[in-house]
C-alpha positions in Angstrom: 78.0 110.4 48.1 78.1 107.1 46.3 79.2 105.2 49.4 76.9 106.8 51.8 73.7 106.7 49.6 74.5 103.7 47.5 74.1 105.6 44.2 75.0 108.9 42.4 72.4 111.4 41.2 74.2 111.2 37.8 76.4 108.6 36.2 80.1 108.3 37.3 81.4 109.2 33.8 79.2 112.4 33.9 80.6 113.2 37.4 84.1 112.9 36.1 83.2 115.2 33.2 82.0 117.8 35.6 85.2 117.4 37.7 87.4 117.9 34.7 85.4 121.0 33.6 85.6 122.6 37.0 89.3 121.9 37.3 90.1 123.3 33.9 88.0 126.3 34.5 89.9 127.1 37.8 93.2 126.6 36.1 92.3 128.7 33.1 90.9 131.6 35.1 93.7 131.5 37.7 91.6 130.6 40.7 93.6 128.8 43.4 90.7 126.5 44.2 91.0 122.8 45.1 88.3 121.4 42.9 88.9 117.7 43.7 88.0 116.4 47.1 89.0 113.0 48.4 87.0 112.2 51.6 89.2 109.5 53.0 87.8 110.1 56.4 84.5 108.5 55.4 86.2 105.1 55.7 87.4 105.8 59.2 84.0 107.0 60.3 82.6 103.7 58.9 85.0 101.7 61.1 88.1 101.3 59.0 91.6 101.4 60.5 94.4 103.8 59.5 95.9 101.6 56.8 92.5 101.2 55.1 91.8 105.0 55.3 95.2 105.7 53.7 94.9 103.1 51.0 91.4 103.8 50.0 92.0 107.5 50.0 95.1 107.1 47.8 93.2 104.7 45.5 90.4 107.3 45.2 92.8 110.1 44.4 94.6 108.0 41.8 91.3 107.0 40.3 90.5 110.7 39.9 93.8 111.5 38.3 93.4 108.7 35.8 89.8 109.8 34.9 90.9 113.4 34.5 93.9 112.4 32.4 91.5 110.7 30.0 89.6 114.0 29.8 92.6 116.1 28.9 93.6 117.2 32.4 97.3 116.5 33.0 98.6 115.3 36.3 100.5 118.5 37.0 97.2 120.4 36.6 95.0 118.0 38.5 97.2 116.9 41.4 97.7 120.4 42.9 93.9 120.8 42.9 93.3 117.8 45.2 92.3 118.2 48.8 92.3 115.1 51.0 90.1 115.0 54.1 91.0 112.6 57.0 89.2 111.7 60.2 91.3 112.4 63.3 90.9 109.7 65.9 91.9 109.2 69.5 95.1 107.2 68.9 97.4 110.2 69.1 100.6 108.8 67.6 98.8 106.6 65.0 96.9 109.7 63.7 100.1 111.8 63.5 101.9 109.0 61.7 98.9 108.4 59.4 99.0 112.0 58.1 102.7 111.9 57.6 102.4 108.6 55.8 99.8 110.0 53.5 102.3 112.5 52.2 104.8 109.7 51.3 102.1 107.7 49.6 100.7 110.6 47.5 104.1 111.7 46.4 105.0 108.2 45.3 101.8 107.8 43.3 101.9 111.2 41.6 105.6 110.7 40.8 104.8 107.4 39.2 102.1 109.2 37.1 104.7 111.6 35.9 103.9 114.5 38.2 106.5 117.1 39.2 107.6 118.2 42.7 104.7 120.7 43.2 102.1 118.1 42.1 103.5 115.6 44.6 102.7 117.8 47.6 99.7 116.6 49.5 97.4 119.1 51.1 95.0 117.7 53.7 92.2 118.8 55.9 91.4 117.1 59.2 88.1 116.6 60.9 87.8 115.3 64.5 86.1 111.9 64.4 82.4 111.5 65.2 82.0 107.8 65.7 84.0 107.7 69.0 82.1 110.5 70.8 80.1 109.7 73.9 76.4 110.6 74.3 76.3 109.8 78.1 79.0 112.2 79.2 79.4 114.7 76.3 81.9 117.0 78.1 84.5 114.2 77.8 84.3 114.8 74.1 86.3 118.1 74.8 89.3 116.0 75.8 88.9 113.8 72.7 88.6 116.6 70.2 91.5 118.4 71.8 93.9 115.4 71.4 92.5 114.8 67.9 93.1 118.4 66.9 96.6 118.3 68.4 97.4 115.2 66.2 96.0 117.0 63.2 98.3 120.0 63.7 101.4 117.9 64.5 100.6 115.7 61.5 100.5 118.7 59.2 96.9 119.4 58.3 96.4 122.6 56.4 93.0 123.1 58.0 91.1 121.5 60.9 87.5 121.2 61.8 87.0 120.7 65.5 83.6 119.2 66.1 81.5 120.6 69.0 81.4 118.3 72.1 77.6 118.0 71.8 77.3 117.4 68.1 76.4 113.7 68.6 73.3 114.5 70.7 71.9 117.8 69.4 72.5 120.8 67.2 75.6 122.5 68.7 74.8 125.7 70.6 76.8 128.9 71.0 78.7 127.7 74.0 79.8 124.4 72.4 80.8 126.1 69.2 82.9 128.6 71.2 84.6 125.7 73.0 85.5 124.1 69.6 87.0 127.4 68.4 88.9 127.9 71.6 90.6 124.5 71.2 92.2 125.7 68.0 93.1 129.1 69.6 94.8 127.3 72.6 96.8 125.0 70.3 97.9 128.0 68.2 98.5 130.7 70.8 99.3 128.9 74.0 100.9 125.7 72.7 102.3 127.7 69.8 102.2 124.6 67.6 102.1 126.8 64.5 105.6 128.0 65.2 107.2 124.6 64.8 107.8 122.9 61.4 107.2 119.2 61.5 107.4 118.8 65.3 107.2 114.9 65.0 110.1 114.8 62.5 113.1 112.8 63.8 111.2 110.9 66.5 112.2 107.3 66.1 108.8 106.0 67.2 106.8 108.3 64.9 109.1 107.8 61.9 109.0 104.0 62.3 105.2 104.0 62.7 104.9 106.3 59.6 107.0 103.9 57.5 105.1 100.9 58.7 101.7 102.5 57.9 103.0 103.7 54.4 104.3 100.2 53.5 101.0 98.4 54.5 98.8 101.0 52.9 100.8 100.8 49.7 100.4 97.1 49.6 96.6 97.4 50.0 96.6 100.2 47.4 98.3 97.8 44.9 95.7 95.2 45.5 93.0 97.7 44.7 94.8 98.7 41.5 95.1 95.0 40.6 91.3 94.8 40.8 91.0 97.6 38.3 91.1 100.7 40.5 88.9 102.1 43.3 85.6 102.4 41.3 85.8 98.8 40.2 86.7 97.7 43.7 83.7 99.5 45.2 81.4 97.9 42.6 82.7 94.5 43.8 82.3 95.5 47.4 85.9 94.8 48.2 86.8 97.8 50.4 83.4 97.7 52.1 84.0 94.1 53.0 87.4 94.9 54.6 85.9 97.7 56.7 83.0 95.4 57.7 85.5 92.9 59.1 87.4 95.6 60.9 
């Protein structure tokens, strides 16, 4: 909200107060709700590359954990309530490796914050990218959303939003929404991807790419931390400037 509109309807501290209150309410009343959202995909939609999306998402999540800790929400309560959302782009292996790298990064950050094994588990949602869709030949978007959804499943998304092929030109109609749903059905029922645990695991190429992405994203994350965390970095325009160059 802050990045897209340039301001928040209420102050950042008040926003964190609300975040803490909702998280403690869900934990107290036994609701298995993820009350903390990290929209890392916003950076990809703005033109950022995979390393930036990973690092900025991690820095945001860490910023939230720190703010909630100051408000009495321990890391083992807050971290399992976090849902990361990533954009799924057209570079198949890069997207698969990005999602796998995100798990390594989050586990490392939460462990450093004192979180246990359950808190270190990253849960993410994938959304097929919007910036790379064509207006002139919208049915080509069916190919792009299919490969992007495939990457999301193989990369380990808990949920996936497949965009309609015509969403960049008009309000999706019944047929385009049906196509979007059918992509998920084909991947699940015909490709049977849901019956394979970590299908990319053990692939030398994917494992190497995963490690490279994680190392580069961690270095960028440390630079953001050196600047005082994600909120301070945004105030300075640091991540926005990097994405602008990309």
